[in-house]
N, C-alpha and C positions, 0 to 999 in steps of 0.2 A: 504493500500500500504506500509505503514511504517513497519508493522509486516512482510509482505512478503519480503521486502528488508533485514530486520534483520535476517530472517530465512535463506536467501541466504548467508548472511555474516557469520552466524554461521556454515553453511555447508562448506563454503570455509575454515574457520578456522580449522575445523576438518581435512580437507585434507592437511592442511599446517603444521601438526605435524611432528616432526623429524622422519625420517625413512619412510616417505610417499612421493612418487613422483606422482603427479596428471597428467594424460594424457588427460582427457576429463571430462567436467562438463556441464550438460544440465539441465535446470529447466523447469517444466511445467508452462505455463503462469498463471494458477490458483493457483500455489503453492502446488498442491496435490501430486506431485511426483518430484523426481530429480534422475538423472542418473550420475554416475561417473565411470571412468576407471582409476585405479591407481596401482602402484607397492608398495608393503609393504615389508620392510626389516624384517628379522627374529627378533622376540622380545618376551618378556615375561612380563606380568603385567595385567593391567586393560583394559577390553574392554569398550570403551565409550558407555554409555547408550544413546539411541535416542528415540524420541517420535514416530518414524515411524516403520513400518514393513521393515526390511532390507532383501532383496533378493540378494544373491551374487553368481556370476558365476566365477569359477576359469578359467583364460585364459592363464596362463603360470606357469611353475615350478611344481614340485611334492614335497610334504612335509607333515609333521604331524601338527595337531592343536588340541587344547583342550580348551573348554570353560565350566566353572562351576560357577554357581551363582544362582540368584533368578529365572531365567527361566529354561527351559529344558537344561540339560547338553549335551554336544556334544564333541565327541572325535573321531579322525580317520585320514585318509589320504586324502589330497586335491590333485587333479591332474586336468589338463585341461579338462573342461567339467563337473566337479563336481559342484553341487549346494548346498548351505547351507543357512539357513535363521535364523534371530534373531528376537524375538518378541519385540514389543514396550516396552520401559520403563523397561528393565530388566538389572540388574547389574550383571557383571560377571568378572572373572579373568581367566587367562590361558596363553597359549603360541601359537605361530604360526611360521612356517618356512617361508622363503622368498617366496612370492607369488605375482601374479598379479590377481586382481579381478575386474570384472564388477559389480557394485553395484546399485541396485534400492532401493530408499527409498520411501515408499508408505504411504500416509495418508489413512488408511483403511476406515475411515468414508466416504470418497468420492467415494469408489469403492464397496460398498455393492451390488450394482446391478449386477456387474460382477461376484460376488461369488454366489449370490443367497440367499434368505432369508429362514429360519432364520439364522443369522450368528453371531458367537461370536469368540473371539480370541482363545477360547479353541479348536476350530476345527483345529487350526494350530499347536497345541502342538505336535502331533505325527510327523508332518513334520519337526518341529524345533529340533527334537531329532535325526535326521538322516542326514548324508551327502549323497546326492542323486546322483546316476548315472543313470539318466533318460533321454533317448534320446529326449523325447518330451520337457521337460523343457530346456534342453541344446539348442535345435534347435530354440525354440521360443524366448528364451532370446537373443540368438545370432542375430536372425532376428530383434528383437526390437532395439538392439544396432546399427546395421547397418542402420536401417530406421531412428533412431533418429539423426544419424550423418548428414543426408541429409534433414530431414523434421521436426526435433524437436520432442517434446512430445505431440503435440496437434492434431495429425492425428487420423483418425478413425482406422487406422491399429494399432496404439499404444494401444488405448483403447481395441480393440478386442483381441490383443495379450496378454495384461496384464490380461484380463479376463480369458484367457485360462490358464495362469500360476497360478493365484489365485485359480481357481477352481481345478486345478490339485493338488495343495498343500493342499487345504481344504479337498479333497477327498483321501488324501494319504493313510490312514488306510485301506480304502475299496479296492482301486486298487492294493495296494501291497499284500493284502490278496488273491485276485483272481489271481494275476499274478505270485505269488511265486511258485517255484517248489522245489522238494527235491534237496538240494545242492549236487554236486559231492564231494566224500570224498577227503580229503587232502591225497596226496600220493607221492611216489617217493622222490625226493630230498627235496621238500617242507616239507613233513612230517618229514623226518630225521633231517633236519636242525632245525625245530621247536623243536623237542624233545631234540636235543643236546643243544639248547639254554636254554630250561627249566632246564635241568640237570645241566648246568653250573651256573644257577642263583638261586639255592635253598636257598642260604644264603642271597640273596639281592632281592630288588624289581624288578619285571618284570610285565608289564601291558599287557593286551590282545591287546591293540593298538600297542605296540612295537612288539609283536609276529606277528601280522598281517602285519605290515610294513616290517618286516624281510623277508617275502615271497612275498611282493608286492601285498597284498590284502587289501581291506577295512575291518573294524572290523566285520560287519554283515556277509559278505561272508566267511571270515576266520572262525568265530565262528561256522557257519553252517557246513563248510567243515571239521573242526576239530571234531565236534561231530559226523558227519557221519562216520568218519574214526575210532574213538576210543570209541564212545558211551557215551561220557561225555563232558561237556563244558571245555574250556581251563583252567579256574581257578580251577575247581574241580579236573582236572588232576594234576595241580601244587600242590594243597593241598595234594592229595594222595601221590605224590612222596616225598613231605616234611615229611609227617607222616611216610612213609616207612623208610626214612633215619633216622628219629628220633628214631624209634624202634631199628634200628641197633646200633645207638649211645648209647641207653639206656642199651645195653648189655655190655658196657664198664664202666669205673669208672669216665667218664667225668661228671662234675657237670651239673645238669639239666638247670641251668641258661645259661651255655655255649652252651648246646645243643639247647636251644631256639634260641640263636643268630645264630647258625649254620644252622638253617632251616628257617631263614628269619623273626624271631619274635624278635623285640627289647624289648617287654614287656613279661617277663616270665609268668605272669598271663594269658595273652591272648593265649600264646602257650599252657598252661595247659588246658584252656577251649577248644581250638581247638582240642587238642589231645584226650581229654575225649569225645568230640562229635564224633570223628572219630573211637575211639577204645572202648569206654564205660568205660575206666579207666583213672585215672590221670597218668602222667608220673611216679610218685613215686610208685603208685599201680602196674603199668605195669612192672616197674623194679623189684619190689619184686616178682611178679608172674613169671617172666622170669628166676629168679635165681634158 
């Protein structure tokens, strides 16, 4: 009982951090799960590690997030209905925009029967690498939230619903493979604004997540739509445009170091390696051959 009380105190302390406004906290009588609903102000820094599987449903606000560390990396746009998970005992850093989240913290050892044997944490790695826009996950998590508000976390409905969620996450790789279809190509204003943004940022960093957010898409959908439209991935297109611009600059007397900076490379050696991989020649060799 003492360990259970301490666990509850630790959980409450996590939700009492600056920038977090807790709206609801419910504990399973056996200590196997806990549910919380809270608002998180925009921040950057360390994600707190937890010994539980964390299943999070975005309930308000739209914004970007990034998590990188010892577990699967995750980056993209959170919007109401989005689901993201974090594996137990993983250290991570990143950033998040203002958001409201419904969080389920689950002791997986108590729920193996709901997932099915054999089970290992590795089965959740694909799901932990993606921000999900899955109507099944969204609807079941929302139903669990409402049921817990009235009946707590010890009902048969909670156990069955949690089982549906865990099985869906564990089977993510297989169901996404069978459900996926060829994406519609990026077109019209979305395509033109994306290409304009790339052209304007050849000298600075621009991530695929930023490009996707710019046209209101998640990273997976945007990358597929971009490739369907232009035949290459966004980063490959960015690299091509940078190398094309570098070739134009090499026709001038601008020093190669300055050219490297002009196409987004702070390290001239990395620029030289990238240029050689793209053209088969170093910048110096290409400049000599072009004169």
